[in-house]
BALOBA-1460 file (C-alpha; in Angstrom, 3 decimals):
// residues 322
<rec num="1" residu="m" x="161.581" y="-47.051" z="-137.782"/>
<rec num="2" residu="t" x="162.942" y="-44.526" z="-135.431"/>
<rec num="3" residu="t" x="162.745" y="-45.337" z="-131.588"/>
<rec num="4" residu="y" x="162.637" y="-42.317" z="-129.394"/>
<rec num="5" residu="a" x="164.132" y="-42.384" z="-125.970"/>
<rec num="6" residu="v" x="162.417" y="-39.122" z="-125.084"/>
<rec num="7" residu="l" x="159.086" y="-38.078" z="-126.608"/>
<rec num="8" residu="s" x="156.943" y="-35.320" z="-125.377"/>
<rec num="9" residu="e" x="153.868" y="-33.636" z="-126.819"/>
<rec num="10" residu="g" x="152.339" y="-30.439" z="-125.573"/>
<rec num="11" residu="l" x="153.952" y="-30.224" z="-122.164"/>
<rec num="12" residu="e" x="152.597" y="-27.405" z="-120.039"/>
<rec num="13" residu="k" x="153.775" y="-26.166" z="-116.664"/>
<rec num="14" residu="r" x="152.753" y="-23.186" z="-114.587"/>
<rec num="15" residu="f" x="154.289" y="-21.770" z="-111.366"/>
<rec num="16" residu="g" x="151.668" y="-19.381" z="-110.176"/>
<rec num="17" residu="t" x="151.476" y="-16.727" z="-112.784"/>
<rec num="18" residu="v" x="154.577" y="-17.890" z="-114.551"/>
<rec num="19" residu="h" x="153.906" y="-20.006" z="-117.585"/>
<rec num="20" residu="a" x="157.204" y="-21.976" z="-117.804"/>
<rec num="21" residu="l" x="156.247" y="-24.433" z="-120.553"/>
<rec num="22" residu="r" x="153.676" y="-23.661" z="-123.250"/>
<rec num="23" residu="g" x="153.376" y="-26.881" z="-125.230"/>
<rec num="24" residu="l" x="156.822" y="-28.250" z="-125.473"/>
<rec num="25" residu="d" x="157.333" y="-31.014" z="-128.040"/>
<rec num="26" residu="l" x="160.500" y="-33.069" z="-128.098"/>
<rec num="27" residu="a" x="161.515" y="-36.173" z="-130.018"/>
<rec num="28" residu="v" x="165.001" y="-37.586" z="-129.191"/>
<rec num="29" residu="p" x="166.099" y="-40.733" z="-130.987"/>
<rec num="30" residu="e" x="167.821" y="-43.477" z="-129.033"/>
<rec num="31" residu="g" x="171.615" y="-43.220" z="-128.901"/>
<rec num="32" residu="t" x="171.774" y="-39.516" z="-129.708"/>
<rec num="33" residu="v" x="172.594" y="-36.266" z="-127.961"/>
<rec num="34" residu="c" x="169.959" y="-33.541" z="-127.994"/>
<rec num="35" residu="g" x="171.022" y="-30.120" z="-126.878"/>
<rec num="36" residu="l" x="168.366" y="-27.858" z="-125.284"/>
<rec num="37" residu="l" x="169.431" y="-24.239" z="-125.815"/>
<rec num="38" residu="g" x="167.608" y="-21.039" z="-124.695"/>
<rec num="39" residu="r" x="167.930" y="-17.878" z="-122.711"/>
<rec num="40" residu="n" x="167.579" y="-17.986" z="-118.996"/>
<rec num="41" residu="g" x="163.973" y="-18.567" z="-118.097"/>
<rec num="42" residu="a" x="163.176" y="-20.148" z="-121.446"/>
<rec num="43" residu="g" x="161.991" y="-23.361" z="-119.795"/>
<rec num="44" residu="k" x="164.992" y="-25.707" z="-120.162"/>
<rec num="45" residu="t" x="165.445" y="-26.749" z="-116.510"/>
<rec num="46" residu="t" x="161.673" y="-27.007" z="-116.066"/>
<rec num="47" residu="a" x="161.637" y="-29.400" z="-118.969"/>
<rec num="48" residu="v" x="164.344" y="-31.590" z="-117.454"/>
<rec num="49" residu="r" x="162.510" y="-31.627" z="-114.084"/>
<rec num="50" residu="l" x="159.362" y="-32.792" z="-115.792"/>
<rec num="51" residu="l" x="161.043" y="-35.495" z="-117.765"/>
<rec num="52" residu="t" x="162.985" y="-36.860" z="-114.797"/>
<rec num="53" residu="t" x="159.599" y="-36.940" z="-112.745"/>
<rec num="54" residu="l" x="160.719" y="-34.373" z="-110.186"/>
<rec num="55" residu="i" x="157.624" y="-32.370" z="-110.988"/>
<rec num="56" residu="a" x="154.402" y="-33.254" z="-112.789"/>
<rec num="57" residu="p" x="153.130" y="-31.553" z="-115.964"/>
<rec num="58" residu="d" x="149.897" y="-29.552" z="-115.947"/>
<rec num="59" residu="a" x="149.086" y="-30.770" z="-119.451"/>
<rec num="60" residu="g" x="150.603" y="-32.778" z="-122.214"/>
<rec num="61" residu="t" x="152.299" y="-36.205" z="-122.363"/>
<rec num="62" residu="a" x="155.834" y="-37.418" z="-122.106"/>
<rec num="63" residu="r" x="157.513" y="-40.813" z="-122.371"/>
<rec num="64" residu="v" x="161.098" y="-41.452" z="-121.366"/>
<rec num="65" residu="a" x="162.754" y="-44.831" z="-122.223"/>
<rec num="66" residu="g" x="159.322" y="-45.999" z="-123.206"/>
<rec num="67" residu="h" x="157.646" y="-45.104" z="-119.897"/>
<rec num="68" residu="d" x="155.056" y="-42.566" z="-119.251"/>
<rec num="69" residu="v" x="156.173" y="-39.958" z="-116.732"/>
<rec num="70" residu="r" x="152.842" y="-39.625" z="-115.200"/>
<rec num="71" residu="r" x="151.711" y="-43.280" z="-115.006"/>
<rec num="72" residu="a" x="155.059" y="-45.006" z="-114.509"/>
<rec num="73" residu="p" x="157.379" y="-42.546" z="-112.685"/>
<rec num="74" residu="r" x="159.295" y="-45.366" z="-110.861"/>
<rec num="75" residu="d" x="160.006" y="-47.117" z="-114.204"/>
<rec num="76" residu="v" x="161.304" y="-43.771" z="-115.601"/>
<rec num="77" residu="r" x="163.583" y="-43.244" z="-112.647"/>
<rec num="78" residu="r" x="165.027" y="-46.739" z="-112.985"/>
<rec num="79" residu="a" x="165.930" y="-46.016" z="-116.688"/>
<rec num="80" residu="i" x="167.613" y="-42.624" z="-116.258"/>
<rec num="81" residu="g" x="170.585" y="-40.883" z="-114.830"/>
<rec num="82" residu="v" x="170.658" y="-37.198" z="-113.852"/>
<rec num="83" residu="t" x="173.476" y="-34.692" z="-113.408"/>
<rec num="84" residu="g" x="171.955" y="-31.337" z="-112.207"/>
<rec num="85" residu="q" x="173.432" y="-27.938" z="-112.101"/>
<rec num="86" residu="s" x="174.756" y="-28.378" z="-108.598"/>
<rec num="87" residu="t" x="177.037" y="-31.209" z="-107.592"/>
<rec num="88" residu="s" x="175.305" y="-33.981" z="-105.675"/>
<rec num="89" residu="v" x="178.383" y="-35.514" z="-104.032"/>
<rec num="90" residu="d" x="179.053" y="-35.504" z="-100.237"/>
<rec num="91" residu="a" x="182.196" y="-33.422" z="-99.664"/>
<rec num="92" residu="d" x="183.125" y="-35.318" z="-96.512"/>
<rec num="93" residu="l" x="183.100" y="-38.714" z="-98.140"/>
<rec num="94" residu="t" x="185.811" y="-40.007" z="-100.410"/>
<rec num="95" residu="g" x="185.200" y="-40.443" z="-104.082"/>
<rec num="96" residu="r" x="184.940" y="-44.273" z="-103.520"/>
<rec num="97" residu="e" x="182.542" y="-43.880" z="-100.619"/>
<rec num="98" residu="n" x="180.368" y="-41.485" z="-102.632"/>
<rec num="99" residu="l" x="179.996" y="-43.964" z="-105.481"/>
<rec num="100" residu="r" x="179.347" y="-46.882" z="-103.183"/>
<rec num="101" residu="l" x="176.768" y="-44.934" z="-101.313"/>
<rec num="102" residu="f" x="174.909" y="-43.950" z="-104.570"/>
<rec num="103" residu="a" x="175.165" y="-47.600" z="-105.810"/>
<rec num="104" residu="r" x="173.564" y="-48.814" z="-102.571"/>
<rec num="105" residu="l" x="170.809" y="-46.186" z="-102.897"/>
<rec num="106" residu="h" x="170.134" y="-47.659" z="-106.264"/>
<rec num="107" residu="r" x="169.762" y="-51.040" z="-104.581"/>
<rec num="108" residu="l" x="172.792" y="-52.619" z="-106.094"/>
<rec num="109" residu="g" x="174.210" y="-55.382" z="-103.956"/>
<rec num="110" residu="r" x="177.233" y="-54.664" z="-101.835"/>
<rec num="111" residu="a" x="179.672" y="-56.528" z="-103.979"/>
<rec num="112" residu="t" x="178.212" y="-55.108" z="-107.162"/>
<rec num="113" residu="a" x="178.357" y="-51.580" z="-105.660"/>
<rec num="114" residu="r" x="182.027" y="-52.009" z="-104.866"/>
<rec num="115" residu="a" x="182.996" y="-53.368" z="-108.206"/>
<rec num="116" residu="r" x="180.943" y="-50.803" z="-110.159"/>
<rec num="117" residu="a" x="182.429" y="-47.924" z="-108.106"/>
<rec num="118" residu="d" x="185.966" y="-49.116" z="-108.735"/>
<rec num="119" residu="v" x="185.425" y="-49.419" z="-112.480"/>
<rec num="120" residu="l" x="183.892" y="-45.874" z="-112.806"/>
<rec num="121" residu="l" x="186.592" y="-44.203" z="-110.677"/>
<rec num="122" residu="d" x="189.210" y="-45.633" z="-113.064"/>
<rec num="123" residu="h" x="187.075" y="-44.862" z="-116.123"/>
<rec num="124" residu="f" x="186.598" y="-41.156" z="-115.225"/>
<rec num="125" residu="g" x="190.236" y="-40.618" z="-114.284"/>
<rec num="126" residu="l" x="189.603" y="-40.521" z="-110.465"/>
<rec num="127" residu="g" x="191.446" y="-43.638" z="-109.413"/>
<rec num="128" residu="d" x="194.363" y="-41.899" z="-107.871"/>
<rec num="129" residu="a" x="192.038" y="-39.627" z="-105.895"/>
<rec num="130" residu="a" x="189.538" y="-42.360" z="-104.942"/>
<rec num="131" residu="d" x="190.316" y="-42.400" z="-101.274"/>
<rec num="132" residu="r" x="190.563" y="-38.573" z="-100.829"/>
<rec num="133" residu="p" x="187.571" y="-36.631" z="-99.396"/>
<rec num="134" residu="a" x="185.630" y="-35.029" z="-102.232"/>
<rec num="135" residu="r" x="186.138" y="-31.627" z="-100.659"/>
<rec num="136" residu="t" x="189.769" y="-31.843" z="-101.808"/>
<rec num="137" residu="y" x="188.648" y="-32.308" z="-105.410"/>
<rec num="138" residu="s" x="188.820" y="-29.647" z="-108.056"/>
<rec num="139" residu="g" x="185.614" y="-28.516" z="-109.691"/>
<rec num="140" residu="g" x="186.264" y="-30.637" z="-112.680"/>
<rec num="141" residu="m" x="186.989" y="-33.647" z="-110.622"/>
<rec num="142" residu="r" x="183.700" y="-33.150" z="-108.664"/>
<rec num="143" residu="r" x="181.760" y="-32.952" z="-111.880"/>
<rec num="144" residu="r" x="183.350" y="-36.072" z="-113.154"/>
<rec num="145" residu="l" x="182.442" y="-37.847" z="-109.944"/>
<rec num="146" residu="d" x="178.901" y="-36.568" z="-110.263"/>
<rec num="147" residu="l" x="178.714" y="-37.939" z="-113.794"/>
<rec num="148" residu="a" x="180.107" y="-41.259" z="-112.613"/>
<rec num="149" residu="a" x="177.341" y="-41.359" z="-110.006"/>
<rec num="150" residu="s" x="174.756" y="-40.729" z="-112.692"/>
<rec num="151" residu="v" x="175.814" y="-43.712" z="-114.790"/>
<rec num="152" residu="l" x="176.202" y="-46.281" z="-111.965"/>
<rec num="153" residu="t" x="173.139" y="-48.189" z="-113.210"/>
<rec num="154" residu="k" x="174.081" y="-47.893" z="-116.892"/>
<rec num="155" residu="p" x="170.990" y="-45.622" z="-117.669"/>
<rec num="156" residu="r" x="169.271" y="-45.743" z="-121.017"/>
<rec num="157" residu="v" x="168.837" y="-41.960" z="-120.864"/>
<rec num="158" residu="l" x="171.077" y="-39.405" z="-119.170"/>
<rec num="159" residu="f" x="169.946" y="-35.936" z="-118.371"/>
<rec num="160" residu="l" x="172.699" y="-33.331" z="-118.084"/>
<rec num="161" residu="d" x="171.565" y="-29.865" z="-116.829"/>
<rec num="162" residu="e" x="174.371" y="-27.433" z="-117.580"/>
<rec num="163" residu="p" x="177.065" y="-30.015" z="-116.546"/>
<rec num="164" residu="t" x="180.143" y="-27.970" z="-117.201"/>
<rec num="165" residu="t" x="179.254" y="-24.564" z="-115.834"/>
<rec num="166" residu="g" x="182.156" y="-22.889" z="-114.248"/>
<rec num="167" residu="l" x="184.756" y="-25.481" z="-115.416"/>
<rec num="168" residu="d" x="187.976" y="-24.605" z="-117.129"/>
<rec num="169" residu="p" x="188.504" y="-25.718" z="-120.742"/>
<rec num="170" residu="a" x="190.477" y="-28.791" z="-119.791"/>
<rec num="171" residu="s" x="187.886" y="-30.098" z="-117.379"/>
<rec num="172" residu="r" x="185.144" y="-29.288" z="-119.831"/>
<rec num="173" residu="g" x="186.862" y="-31.300" z="-122.469"/>
<rec num="174" residu="a" x="187.147" y="-34.320" z="-120.087"/>
<rec num="175" residu="i" x="183.332" y="-34.166" z="-119.575"/>
<rec num="176" residu="w" x="182.717" y="-33.937" z="-123.335"/>
<rec num="177" residu="d" x="184.881" y="-37.071" z="-123.900"/>
<rec num="178" residu="a" x="182.907" y="-38.948" z="-121.208"/>
<rec num="179" residu="v" x="179.575" y="-37.978" z="-122.862"/>
<rec num="180" residu="r" x="180.760" y="-39.089" z="-126.330"/>
<rec num="181" residu="e" x="181.927" y="-42.440" z="-124.968"/>
<rec num="182" residu="l" x="178.486" y="-42.938" z="-123.260"/>
<rec num="183" residu="t" x="176.564" y="-42.283" z="-126.461"/>
<rec num="184" residu="e" x="178.829" y="-44.647" z="-128.318"/>
<rec num="185" residu="h" x="177.685" y="-47.381" z="-126.047"/>
<rec num="186" residu="g" x="174.019" y="-46.538" z="-126.663"/>
<rec num="187" residu="t" x="173.102" y="-44.076" z="-123.920"/>
<rec num="188" residu="t" x="170.802" y="-41.173" z="-125.058"/>
<rec num="189" residu="v" x="171.637" y="-37.822" z="-123.649"/>
<rec num="190" residu="l" x="169.480" y="-34.729" z="-123.126"/>
<rec num="191" residu="l" x="171.868" y="-31.855" z="-122.522"/>
<rec num="192" residu="t" x="170.968" y="-28.329" z="-121.420"/>
<rec num="193" residu="t" x="173.881" y="-25.848" z="-121.661"/>
<rec num="194" residu="q" x="174.861" y="-22.203" z="-121.696"/>
<rec num="195" residu="y" x="177.985" y="-22.987" z="-123.638"/>
<rec num="196" residu="l" x="177.158" y="-22.968" z="-127.370"/>
<rec num="197" residu="e" x="180.421" y="-24.601" z="-128.216"/>
<rec num="198" residu="e" x="179.387" y="-27.518" z="-126.059"/>
<rec num="199" residu="a" x="176.248" y="-28.141" z="-128.020"/>
<rec num="200" residu="d" x="178.176" y="-27.672" z="-131.264"/>
<rec num="201" residu="q" x="180.679" y="-30.332" z="-130.149"/>
<rec num="202" residu="l" x="178.206" y="-32.890" z="-128.655"/>
<rec num="203" residu="a" x="174.684" y="-32.467" z="-129.999"/>
<rec num="204" residu="d" x="173.285" y="-34.505" z="-132.944"/>
<rec num="205" residu="e" x="170.245" y="-32.155" z="-132.791"/>
<rec num="206" residu="v" x="169.824" y="-28.745" z="-131.231"/>
<rec num="207" residu="v" x="166.418" y="-27.533" z="-129.949"/>
<rec num="208" residu="l" x="166.127" y="-23.821" z="-129.311"/>
<rec num="209" residu="v" x="163.540" y="-23.346" z="-126.419"/>
<rec num="210" residu="d" x="161.875" y="-19.956" z="-126.449"/>
<rec num="211" residu="d" x="159.027" y="-18.959" z="-124.188"/>
<rec num="212" residu="g" x="158.400" y="-22.540" z="-123.146"/>
<rec num="213" residu="r" x="158.236" y="-23.985" z="-126.673"/>
<rec num="214" residu="a" x="160.515" y="-25.762" z="-129.060"/>
<rec num="215" residu="a" x="160.901" y="-22.812" z="-131.408"/>
<rec num="216" residu="v" x="163.729" y="-24.030" z="-133.683"/>
<rec num="217" residu="r" x="165.312" y="-27.387" z="-134.072"/>
<rec num="218" residu="g" x="167.941" y="-28.892" z="-136.397"/>
<rec num="219" residu="t" x="171.545" y="-30.092" z="-136.487"/>
<rec num="220" residu="p" x="174.227" y="-27.593" z="-135.649"/>
<rec num="221" residu="a" x="175.153" y="-27.501" z="-139.335"/>
<rec num="222" residu="q" x="171.526" y="-26.885" z="-140.437"/>
<rec num="223" residu="l" x="171.083" y="-23.992" z="-137.877"/>
<rec num="224" residu="k" x="174.357" y="-22.394" z="-139.117"/>
<rec num="225" residu="a" x="173.199" y="-22.662" z="-142.680"/>
<rec num="226" residu="r" x="170.192" y="-20.567" z="-141.901"/>
<rec num="227" residu="l" x="172.410" y="-17.659" z="-140.885"/>
<rec num="228" residu="g" x="174.751" y="-18.041" z="-143.876"/>
<rec num="229" residu="a" x="178.543" y="-17.796" z="-144.238"/>
<rec num="230" residu="h" x="180.368" y="-14.586" z="-143.565"/>
<rec num="231" residu="a" x="182.597" y="-13.295" z="-146.466"/>
<rec num="232" residu="e" x="185.090" y="-10.548" z="-145.766"/>
<rec num="233" residu="v" x="187.689" y="-8.752" z="-147.834"/>
<rec num="234" residu="v" x="190.425" y="-6.416" z="-146.757"/>
<rec num="235" residu="v" x="191.891" y="-4.359" z="-149.456"/>
<rec num="236" residu="a" x="195.193" y="-2.631" z="-149.803"/>
<rec num="237" residu="e" x="193.851" y="0.836" z="-150.180"/>
<rec num="238" residu="e" x="190.511" y="2.498" z="-149.339"/>
<rec num="239" residu="s" x="189.874" y="3.387" z="-152.990"/>
<rec num="240" residu="a" x="189.542" y="-0.358" z="-153.797"/>
<rec num="241" residu="l" x="186.619" y="-0.829" z="-151.422"/>
<rec num="242" residu="a" x="184.038" y="-0.110" z="-154.071"/>
<rec num="243" residu="g" x="185.510" y="-2.826" z="-156.323"/>
<rec num="244" residu="a" x="185.558" y="-5.310" z="-153.501"/>
<rec num="245" residu="a" x="181.989" y="-4.455" z="-152.522"/>
<rec num="246" residu="a" x="180.855" y="-4.932" z="-156.141"/>
<rec num="247" residu="v" x="182.433" y="-8.388" z="-156.287"/>
<rec num="248" residu="l" x="180.788" y="-9.416" z="-152.945"/>
<rec num="249" residu="a" x="177.400" y="-8.033" z="-154.024"/>
<rec num="250" residu="r" x="177.529" y="-10.026" z="-157.251"/>
<rec num="251" residu="l" x="178.604" y="-13.311" z="-155.504"/>
<rec num="252" residu="t" x="176.324" y="-13.073" z="-152.531"/>
<rec num="253" residu="g" x="173.312" y="-11.153" z="-153.744"/>
<rec num="254" residu="g" x="173.505" y="-8.969" z="-150.700"/>
<rec num="255" residu="r" x="174.553" y="-5.415" z="-149.803"/>
<rec num="256" residu="p" x="178.021" y="-5.494" z="-148.388"/>
<rec num="257" residu="a" x="178.923" y="-3.637" z="-145.205"/>
<rec num="258" residu="l" x="181.858" y="-1.355" z="-145.589"/>
<rec num="259" residu="d" x="184.378" y="-0.340" z="-142.867"/>
<rec num="260" residu="p" x="186.677" y="2.358" z="-144.291"/>
<rec num="261" residu="a" x="188.843" y="2.375" z="-141.127"/>
<rec num="262" residu="r" x="189.689" y="-1.310" z="-141.670"/>
<rec num="263" residu="r" x="189.535" y="-1.040" z="-145.417"/>
<rec num="264" residu="s" x="187.131" y="-3.993" z="-145.295"/>
<rec num="265" residu="a" x="183.929" y="-5.123" z="-147.087"/>
<rec num="266" residu="a" x="181.757" y="-7.839" z="-145.707"/>
<rec num="267" residu="a" x="178.633" y="-9.703" z="-146.721"/>
<rec num="268" residu="v" x="176.588" y="-12.812" z="-145.810"/>
<rec num="269" residu="t" x="175.968" y="-15.573" z="-148.281"/>
<rec num="270" residu="t" x="173.739" y="-18.616" z="-148.191"/>
<rec num="271" residu="d" x="175.089" y="-20.022" z="-151.430"/>
<rec num="272" residu="p" x="176.819" y="-23.343" z="-150.541"/>
<rec num="273" residu="e" x="178.736" y="-23.135" z="-153.840"/>
<rec num="274" residu="l" x="180.654" y="-19.983" z="-152.935"/>
<rec num="275" residu="t" x="184.174" y="-21.037" z="-151.786"/>
<rec num="276" residu="l" x="187.143" y="-18.981" z="-150.766"/>
<rec num="277" residu="p" x="189.197" y="-19.876" z="-153.915"/>
<rec num="278" residu="h" x="186.223" y="-18.731" z="-156.051"/>
<rec num="279" residu="l" x="186.047" y="-15.497" z="-154.154"/>
<rec num="280" residu="v" x="189.715" y="-14.834" z="-154.475"/>
<rec num="281" residu="r" x="189.693" y="-15.569" z="-158.220"/>
<rec num="282" residu="e" x="186.842" y="-13.133" z="-158.764"/>
<rec num="283" residu="l" x="188.578" y="-10.381" z="-156.842"/>
<rec num="284" residu="d" x="191.730" y="-11.003" z="-158.774"/>
<rec num="285" residu="a" x="189.901" y="-10.929" z="-162.126"/>
<rec num="286" residu="s" x="188.298" y="-7.580" z="-161.079"/>
<rec num="287" residu="g" x="191.732" y="-6.119" z="-160.370"/>
<rec num="288" residu="v" x="190.897" y="-5.618" z="-156.569"/>
<rec num="289" residu="p" x="194.230" y="-5.373" z="-154.596"/>
<rec num="290" residu="v" x="193.537" y="-7.769" z="-151.643"/>
<rec num="291" residu="v" x="195.413" y="-7.887" z="-148.415"/>
<rec num="292" residu="d" x="193.189" y="-10.564" z="-146.821"/>
<rec num="293" residu="a" x="190.063" y="-12.602" z="-147.708"/>
<rec num="294" residu="a" x="188.033" y="-14.902" z="-145.524"/>
<rec num="295" residu="l" x="184.940" y="-17.030" z="-145.785"/>
<rec num="296" residu="r" x="183.794" y="-18.664" z="-142.585"/>
<rec num="297" residu="q" x="180.734" y="-20.341" z="-141.266"/>
<rec num="298" residu="p" x="178.951" y="-18.693" z="-138.277"/>
<rec num="299" residu="t" x="179.459" y="-19.946" z="-134.803"/>
<rec num="300" residu="l" x="176.500" y="-21.541" z="-132.943"/>
<rec num="301" residu="d" x="176.826" y="-18.484" z="-130.626"/>
<rec num="302" residu="e" x="175.994" y="-16.200" z="-133.506"/>
<rec num="303" residu="v" x="173.143" y="-18.305" z="-134.647"/>
<rec num="304" residu="f" x="171.728" y="-18.295" z="-131.050"/>
<rec num="305" residu="l" x="171.993" y="-14.523" z="-130.787"/>
<rec num="306" residu="h" x="170.376" y="-14.046" z="-134.216"/>
<rec num="307" residu="l" x="167.527" y="-16.384" z="-133.465"/>
<rec num="308" residu="t" x="166.818" y="-15.023" z="-129.868"/>
<rec num="309" residu="a" x="167.023" y="-11.322" z="-130.884"/>
<rec num="310" residu="g" x="163.536" y="-9.854" z="-130.285"/>
<rec num="311" residu="d" x="160.964" y="-12.175" z="-131.929"/>
<rec num="312" residu="g" x="163.616" y="-13.994" z="-134.041"/>
<rec num="313" residu="a" x="162.918" y="-17.404" z="-132.613"/>
<rec num="314" residu="r" x="159.219" y="-17.145" z="-133.162"/>
<rec num="315" residu="t" x="159.709" y="-15.889" z="-136.747"/>
<rec num="316" residu="e" x="162.049" y="-18.777" z="-137.473"/>
<rec num="317" residu="a" x="159.561" y="-21.209" z="-135.968"/>
<rec num="318" residu="g" x="156.808" y="-19.866" z="-138.241"/>
<rec num="319" residu="e" x="159.030" y="-20.144" z="-141.301"/>
<rec num="320" residu="a" x="159.990" y="-23.709" z="-140.357"/>
<rec num="321" residu="a" x="156.365" y="-24.679" z="-140.000"/>
<rec num="322" residu="a" x="155.341" y="-23.115" z="-143.290"/>
């Protein structure tokens, strides 16, 4: 039986005339990473603020780590950690002083606070900078310190609201490694992000939030499969385009797009049996002179753009429910 670390049904939230959430349903199994994706204003941050008890829902129910966010907000807070969009560390305090301060605010004893701070500083690669003021830290170091502060109490559920915004690739990778290690030790993570690669790398399930609702959900692989693989052939001479297009049409069942300037033909396929060797063999058997051939899966960025184009998310949601 699946145990859910985060479970919400019909969450609603208004801010004046703005309807931020319109019945958001979430079900995040324990020990997994759930990625919340969506355009700006879709309701992701509002959902995080509700689930972390910073604001109250207007309607609907939500349980986090087994506690009702309305009836037992203190129990929810004791069970969670939060890293928001803005760093929460004090720039004038050292890294060590920051963690000890947060530990004391969590009502850890003085000795426990010291020990826990020292362990986390080393764990997050900040040991050498532990006694420097946080204002001297790079952006990536501050975010790692922020994340360390969020896990001082070994939370059952960790909320990460766009934790790597503005970081360079190396710093982003360090945060990813830290998140993976936390989930390996049983922490459940709810992640909102603008980096689609981040969700692709970390999330066990992705939920696309559109207009305050969970419009589409699935593993990254499942969402990519909806869009289909992209097959492209570049031929040696423009006169061979028709032959390449005929092969692609037969294998994919679609109408290939032609680019005479590049001497290329491209089509989308949802056939999992189509492989690059098969494509190349069929082109060779048809006598098509090929310069290059490729068959690649779509990126999560492409899936996101496809599903959020116009009413795409709502259409997909309807299809999923059918």
